[in-house]
C-alpha positions as CSV (number, residue, x, y, z in Angstrom):
1,M,-12.1,41.4,39.2
2,A,-10.1,38.8,37.4
3,S,-8.9,37.9,33.9
4,I,-10.0,34.6,32.4
5,H,-7.9,32.3,30.3
6,L,-9.4,29.2,28.6
7,Q,-6.7,26.9,27.3
8,G,-7.6,24.1,24.9
9,L,-10.9,23.6,26.7
10,A,-12.9,20.5,25.4
11,K,-16.0,18.7,26.4
12,Q,-17.8,15.7,24.8
13,F,-21.2,14.1,25.6
14,G,-21.2,10.6,24.1
15,S,-20.5,11.1,20.4
16,V,-21.4,14.8,20.5
17,V,-18.4,17.2,20.8
18,A,-19.9,20.1,22.7
19,V,-16.7,22.2,23.0
20,N,-13.7,21.6,20.8
21,N,-10.3,23.0,21.8
22,L,-11.5,26.4,22.9
23,N,-8.8,29.0,23.5
24,L,-9.9,32.4,24.8
25,E,-8.6,35.3,27.0
26,L,-10.7,37.9,28.8
27,A,-9.2,41.0,30.3
28,E,-10.1,42.2,33.8
29,G,-13.4,44.1,33.7
30,E,-14.3,43.0,30.2
31,L,-17.7,41.8,29.1
32,I,-17.7,39.1,26.5
33,A,-20.8,37.6,24.9
34,F,-20.8,34.0,23.9
35,L,-23.1,34.0,20.9
36,G,-24.4,31.1,18.8
37,P,-27.4,28.8,18.1
38,S,-28.7,26.1,20.4
39,G,-26.1,23.3,20.7
40,C,-23.1,25.5,19.8
41,G,-21.4,24.9,23.1
42,K,-21.8,28.3,24.7
43,T,-23.7,27.2,27.8
44,T,-21.5,24.1,28.2
45,T,-18.4,26.4,28.2
46,L,-20.0,28.7,30.9
47,R,-20.9,25.7,33.1
48,M,-17.3,24.4,32.8
49,I,-16.0,27.9,34.0
50,A,-18.5,27.8,36.9
51,G,-17.5,24.3,37.8
52,F,-20.8,22.6,37.1
53,E,-19.4,20.6,34.3
54,A,-15.9,18.9,34.3
55,A,-13.7,19.6,31.4
56,D,-12.5,16.6,29.4
57,A,-9.3,18.5,28.4
58,G,-7.7,21.9,28.8
59,R,-7.4,24.4,31.6
60,I,-9.4,27.3,33.2
61,L,-7.5,30.1,34.8
62,L,-9.3,32.8,36.8
63,G,-7.0,35.7,37.7
64,G,-4.0,33.4,36.9
65,R,-5.2,30.7,39.3
66,D,-5.9,27.3,37.8
67,V,-9.4,26.4,38.9
68,T,-10.0,23.5,36.4
69,S,-10.4,20.9,39.1
70,L,-11.9,23.0,41.9
71,P,-15.6,22.7,42.9
72,P,-17.9,25.7,42.1
73,E,-17.8,27.2,45.7
74,Q,-14.0,27.6,45.5
75,R,-13.9,29.4,42.1
76,D,-15.1,32.9,43.3
77,T,-17.7,33.2,40.5
78,G,-21.2,34.5,40.6
79,M,-23.8,33.0,38.3
80,V,-27.2,34.0,37.1
81,F,-29.2,31.2,35.5
82,Q,-31.8,31.5,32.8
83,N,-34.7,30.6,35.1
84,Y,-33.1,32.7,37.9
85,A,-33.2,29.7,40.4
86,L,-34.6,31.8,43.2
87,F,-35.7,30.0,46.3
88,P,-39.5,30.3,46.4
89,H,-39.8,30.0,50.2
90,L,-37.3,32.8,50.9
91,T,-37.9,36.5,50.6
92,V,-35.8,38.7,48.3
93,H,-33.6,39.7,51.2
94,E,-33.1,36.1,52.2
95,N,-32.4,35.0,48.7
96,V,-29.8,37.6,48.3
97,A,-28.3,36.8,51.7
98,F,-28.1,33.1,51.0
99,G,-24.5,33.0,49.5
100,L,-23.1,35.1,52.4
101,K,-24.7,32.8,55.0
102,M,-23.2,29.8,53.3
103,R,-19.8,31.6,53.6
104,K,-20.6,32.1,57.3
105,R,-20.2,35.9,57.2
106,P,-21.2,37.9,60.3
107,K,-24.9,38.8,60.6
108,R,-24.2,42.5,60.6
109,E,-22.0,42.3,57.5
110,I,-24.6,40.2,55.7
111,K,-27.3,42.8,56.5
112,E,-25.2,45.7,55.4
113,R,-24.1,44.1,52.1
114,V,-27.6,42.9,51.2
115,I,-29.0,46.4,51.8
116,A,-26.3,47.9,49.7
117,I,-26.7,45.6,46.7
118,L,-30.5,45.8,46.9
119,N,-30.1,49.6,46.6
120,K,-27.8,49.2,43.6
121,V,-30.3,47.0,41.8
122,Q,-33.2,49.3,42.8
123,L,-35.0,46.7,45.0
124,T,-34.7,48.4,48.4
125,D,-38.4,48.4,49.1
126,L,-39.1,44.9,47.9
127,G,-36.8,43.0,50.3
128,H,-39.7,41.5,52.2
129,R,-41.5,40.0,49.1
130,Y,-41.3,36.5,47.8
131,P,-40.3,35.6,44.2
132,R,-43.9,34.9,43.2
133,Q,-44.8,38.5,44.2
134,L,-42.2,39.9,41.8
135,S,-42.4,40.8,38.1
136,G,-40.0,39.1,35.7
137,G,-37.6,42.1,35.7
138,Q,-37.6,42.2,39.5
139,Q,-36.8,38.5,39.7
140,Q,-34.0,39.0,37.3
141,R,-32.5,41.9,39.3
142,T,-32.9,39.7,42.5
143,A,-30.8,37.0,40.8
144,L,-28.2,39.6,39.8
145,A,-28.1,40.9,43.4
146,R,-27.6,37.4,44.8
147,A,-24.7,36.8,42.3
148,L,-23.0,40.1,43.0
149,V,-23.4,40.3,46.8
150,I,-20.7,37.8,47.4
151,N,-18.2,40.1,45.6
152,P,-17.2,37.5,43.0
153,T,-14.2,38.1,40.7
154,V,-16.2,36.8,37.7
155,L,-19.9,37.1,36.8
156,L,-21.5,34.4,34.6
157,L,-24.8,35.1,32.9
158,D,-26.7,32.2,31.2
159,E,-29.3,33.8,28.9
160,P,-30.7,35.9,31.8
161,L,-33.2,37.8,29.7
162,A,-34.7,34.8,27.8
163,N,-37.9,34.7,29.9
164,L,-38.8,38.4,29.7
165,D,-41.1,40.1,27.2
166,A,-39.5,42.0,24.3
167,K,-39.8,45.5,25.7
168,L,-38.5,44.6,29.1
169,R,-35.7,42.6,27.6
170,E,-34.5,45.6,25.7
171,E,-34.6,47.8,28.8
172,M,-32.7,45.2,30.8
173,R,-29.9,45.0,28.3
174,F,-28.9,48.5,29.1
175,Y,-29.4,48.0,32.8
176,I,-27.1,45.0,32.9
177,R,-24.4,46.8,30.9
178,Q,-24.6,49.9,33.1
179,L,-24.5,47.7,36.3
180,Q,-21.5,45.6,35.0
181,Q,-19.6,48.8,34.3
182,E,-20.4,50.3,37.7
183,V,-19.1,47.2,39.6
184,S,-16.2,46.7,37.1
185,I,-16.6,42.9,37.0
186,T,-15.2,40.5,34.4
187,T,-18.4,39.1,32.8
188,I,-19.3,36.3,30.4
189,Y,-22.8,36.6,28.9
190,V,-24.3,33.7,27.1
191,T,-27.0,34.4,24.5
192,H,-28.5,33.3,21.1
193,D,-29.8,36.8,20.6
194,Q,-27.6,38.9,18.2
195,A,-29.0,42.2,19.3
196,E,-28.3,41.4,23.0
197,A,-24.7,40.6,22.1
198,L,-24.2,43.7,20.0
199,V,-25.6,46.0,22.7
200,L,-24.0,44.5,25.7
201,A,-20.5,43.2,24.8
202,D,-17.1,44.7,24.6
203,R,-16.3,41.7,22.4
204,I,-18.4,38.8,21.0
205,A,-17.3,35.2,20.7
206,V,-19.3,33.5,18.0
207,M,-19.6,29.8,18.4
208,R,-20.9,27.0,16.1
209,S,-20.9,23.3,16.7
210,G,-18.4,23.6,19.6
211,I,-15.9,25.7,17.6
212,L,-15.1,29.3,18.1
213,Q,-15.8,30.9,14.7
214,Q,-14.7,34.5,15.4
215,I,-14.0,36.8,18.3
216,G,-14.0,40.6,18.0
217,T,-15.8,43.9,18.8
218,P,-19.4,44.1,17.8
219,E,-18.3,46.4,15.0
220,E,-15.7,43.9,13.7
221,I,-18.1,40.9,13.9
222,Y,-20.9,42.8,12.1
223,A,-18.9,44.7,9.4
224,R,-16.0,42.2,8.9
225,P,-17.3,38.6,9.5
226,R,-14.6,36.0,9.2
227,N,-16.8,33.6,7.2
228,A,-20.1,33.4,5.5
229,W,-21.7,31.6,8.4
230,V,-20.9,34.4,10.8
231,A,-22.1,36.9,8.3
232,G,-25.4,35.2,8.0
233,F,-25.9,34.5,11.7
234,V,-25.0,38.0,13.1
235,G,-27.6,40.2,11.5
236,L,-29.0,40.1,8.0
237,T,-26.9,40.0,4.9
238,N,-26.9,39.4,1.2
239,L,-24.3,36.8,0.0
240,I,-23.3,37.2,-3.7
241,P,-21.1,34.4,-5.0
242,G,-18.3,35.1,-7.4
243,V,-14.6,34.5,-8.3
244,L,-11.9,36.9,-7.3
245,Q,-10.3,38.3,-10.4
246,E,-7.7,40.9,-9.5
247,R,-6.5,43.5,-7.1
248,A,-5.8,47.1,-8.1
249,N,-5.5,50.4,-6.1
250,G,-6.6,48.8,-2.9
251,A,-9.8,47.4,-4.5
252,V,-10.7,43.8,-5.4
253,V,-12.7,42.9,-8.5
254,V,-15.0,39.9,-8.3
255,E,-16.6,38.3,-11.3
256,T,-20.2,37.4,-10.5
257,A,-23.3,36.1,-12.5
258,V,-24.5,39.7,-12.5
259,G,-21.3,41.3,-13.7
260,Q,-18.1,42.6,-12.0
261,I,-18.4,43.9,-8.4
262,Q,-15.7,45.9,-6.6
263,S,-14.8,45.4,-3.0
264,T,-12.2,47.0,-0.7
265,A,-12.0,43.9,1.6
266,S,-8.5,43.3,2.9
267,D,-8.6,39.5,3.1
268,N,-5.5,38.1,1.5
269,L,-7.3,35.7,-0.9
270,P,-5.6,34.6,-4.2
271,A,-6.9,35.4,-7.6
272,G,-9.2,32.6,-8.8
273,A,-10.6,31.9,-5.3
274,K,-14.3,31.3,-5.0
275,V,-15.7,34.0,-2.7
276,L,-18.9,35.4,-1.3
277,L,-19.6,39.1,-1.1
278,S,-21.4,39.9,2.1
279,V,-23.5,43.1,1.8
280,R,-25.8,44.2,4.6
281,P,-29.4,45.3,3.6
282,E,-28.9,48.8,5.0
283,S,-25.7,49.2,2.8
284,L,-27.7,48.9,-0.4
285,Q,-29.2,52.0,-2.0
286,L,-32.3,52.0,-4.1
287,S,-33.1,54.4,-6.9
288,H,-35.8,54.5,-9.6
289,A,-34.5,53.1,-12.8
290,K,-35.7,56.1,-14.7
291,E,-33.7,58.4,-12.5
292,V,-30.5,56.5,-13.2
293,S,-31.0,56.4,-17.0
294,T,-31.8,60.2,-17.1
295,A,-28.8,61.1,-14.9
296,T,-26.3,58.9,-16.7
297,S,-27.5,60.2,-20.1
298,E,-26.5,63.8,-19.2
299,V,-22.8,64.6,-19.8
300,T,-22.5,66.5,-16.5
301,G,-25.0,64.6,-14.5
302,T,-24.2,62.3,-11.6
303,A,-26.1,59.1,-11.4
304,P,-27.8,58.4,-8.0
305,G,-26.1,55.8,-5.8
306,F,-22.6,54.4,-6.3
307,A,-21.1,54.2,-9.7
308,Q,-18.8,51.2,-9.0
309,N,-21.4,48.6,-8.0
310,R,-24.8,49.0,-9.7
311,L,-27.3,46.2,-10.4
312,S,-30.8,46.4,-12.1
313,G,-33.7,44.5,-10.6
314,T,-37.4,44.4,-9.9
315,V,-39.1,44.9,-6.5
316,S,-40.8,41.5,-5.7
317,H,-41.8,42.2,-2.1
318,R,-42.2,45.2,0.1
319,A,-42.9,45.3,3.9
320,Y,-43.5,48.6,5.7
321,L,-41.9,48.4,9.2
322,G,-42.5,52.0,10.4
323,N,-39.0,53.4,10.6
324,L,-37.9,51.6,7.5
325,V,-39.2,49.6,4.5
326,D,-37.9,46.0,3.9
327,Y,-37.7,45.3,0.2
328,R,-36.8,42.1,-1.8
329,V,-35.3,43.0,-5.1
330,E,-35.0,40.2,-7.8
331,V,-31.8,40.8,-9.8
332,T,-32.0,37.4,-11.4
333,P,-34.2,34.4,-10.6
334,E,-31.2,33.1,-8.5
335,L,-30.3,36.4,-6.8
336,L,-32.8,38.0,-4.5
337,L,-31.4,41.0,-2.6
338,R,-32.8,42.2,0.7
339,V,-32.7,46.0,0.9
340,Q,-33.7,48.1,4.0
341,S,-34.2,51.8,3.5
342,A,-36.2,54.9,4.7
343,P,-39.9,54.9,4.0
344,T,-39.4,57.7,1.4
345,P,-39.0,57.6,-1.5
346,A,-41.2,54.6,-1.9
347,Y,-40.7,51.8,-4.4
348,E,-43.7,49.7,-5.4
349,V,-43.9,45.9,-6.1
350,G,-43.2,45.3,-9.8
351,E,-41.2,48.5,-10.2
352,C,-37.8,48.4,-12.0
353,V,-35.1,49.8,-9.7
354,T,-31.4,50.1,-9.5
355,V,-29.5,48.8,-6.5
356,S,-26.1,50.3,-5.8
357,F,-23.5,50.0,-3.0
358,A,-20.1,51.2,-2.2
359,P,-17.1,48.9,-2.5
360,D,-16.2,49.3,1.1
361,R,-19.6,47.9,2.0
362,A,-19.0,44.6,0.2
363,W,-17.0,42.4,2.6
364,L,-15.2,39.4,1.1
365,V,-15.3,35.9,2.6
366,Q,-14.1,32.6,1.2
367,A,-16.9,30.5,-0.2
368,E,-15.6,27.1,1.0
369,G,-17.2,26.0,4.3
370,G,-19.5,28.9,4.2
371,A,-23.2,29.6,3.8
372,D,-24.1,26.5,1.9
373,D,-23.0,24.1,4.6
374,D,-25.8,22.4,6.6
375,D,-25.9,23.6,10.1
376,D,-26.6,20.6,12.3
377,S,-25.8,22.4,15.5
378,T,-29.5,22.9,16.2
379,A,-30.0,19.2,16.3
380,H,-28.4,19.2,19.8
381,H,-29.2,21.1,22.9
382,D,-26.8,23.1,25.0
383,H,-26.0,21.1,28.1
């Protein structure tokens, strides 16, 4: 187990800056997910840590040891590739033993360690099979065993679930997390799948165009995104533009095209700043317009939803997804809100509804350099 320090790490391919001045620290035993679209630099960063790409600038420290200029075999890392890279002519046992043989370990030790790791990844009875005789999940566990059997101080995973079907991918997320915690190994997990990152990681490093956008726990990344791009990339969100007016009693008042909206966001933005309010679909509450008008007309009545932030709209689309219903509510021709709620009560297309949300569910981000920027990171491929 080792800590990882990346200091000013940079890599360029021709005119394309793949990684730009990346600074990052991982504690021993921590699992960090590098999350971002294709071309954001996450795989390039992983390959520099492994030693398969040379850094143009910066330093890589594993357990306090500078490995920046060392070849891969001297870095004490184990890596699982997206395509697993298993040797087709070798059995599962021989694939797993390969790294130990290259290190010239004694035959008895190799046999004992291979048997132990195959037992840990639940492949004890499949050691005699060849990769072509394995399912996708079994191949993936073989690749994990091969990376772990050498007892590396760092485990590097490059989109290891990308080739599995959806149900197996979901199962393997929990399997990898449990295994990582059992062996207590410092791990970097590269993915473009937000759900994978949220399920697996202690912390998530969100990357875009070679630049680290934000690093934090899954809860921090999801509930308190640093900018509009992160808010839109990690999960679903509604972005409502406005101008910050004032702060009072811990709340922020934002003037928008649909009226004033309150937020309890703690960002230290000045009055007059152009902002975007990020509100997740599940944070919005729907109610029938008639219910609201009836309740608010009664002196002692309490209107459904949240009194501070309430908008009127019309249901324009409705999609039943089993455990929830996904609505599109048109507040104005320019503002279409996405709302996800329980199947009951139901709201029909064309129905007038009220959308409400609590101030603490409206997270404030600065508008400049946010959601309206063109994201050209998908024009390049991770190297």
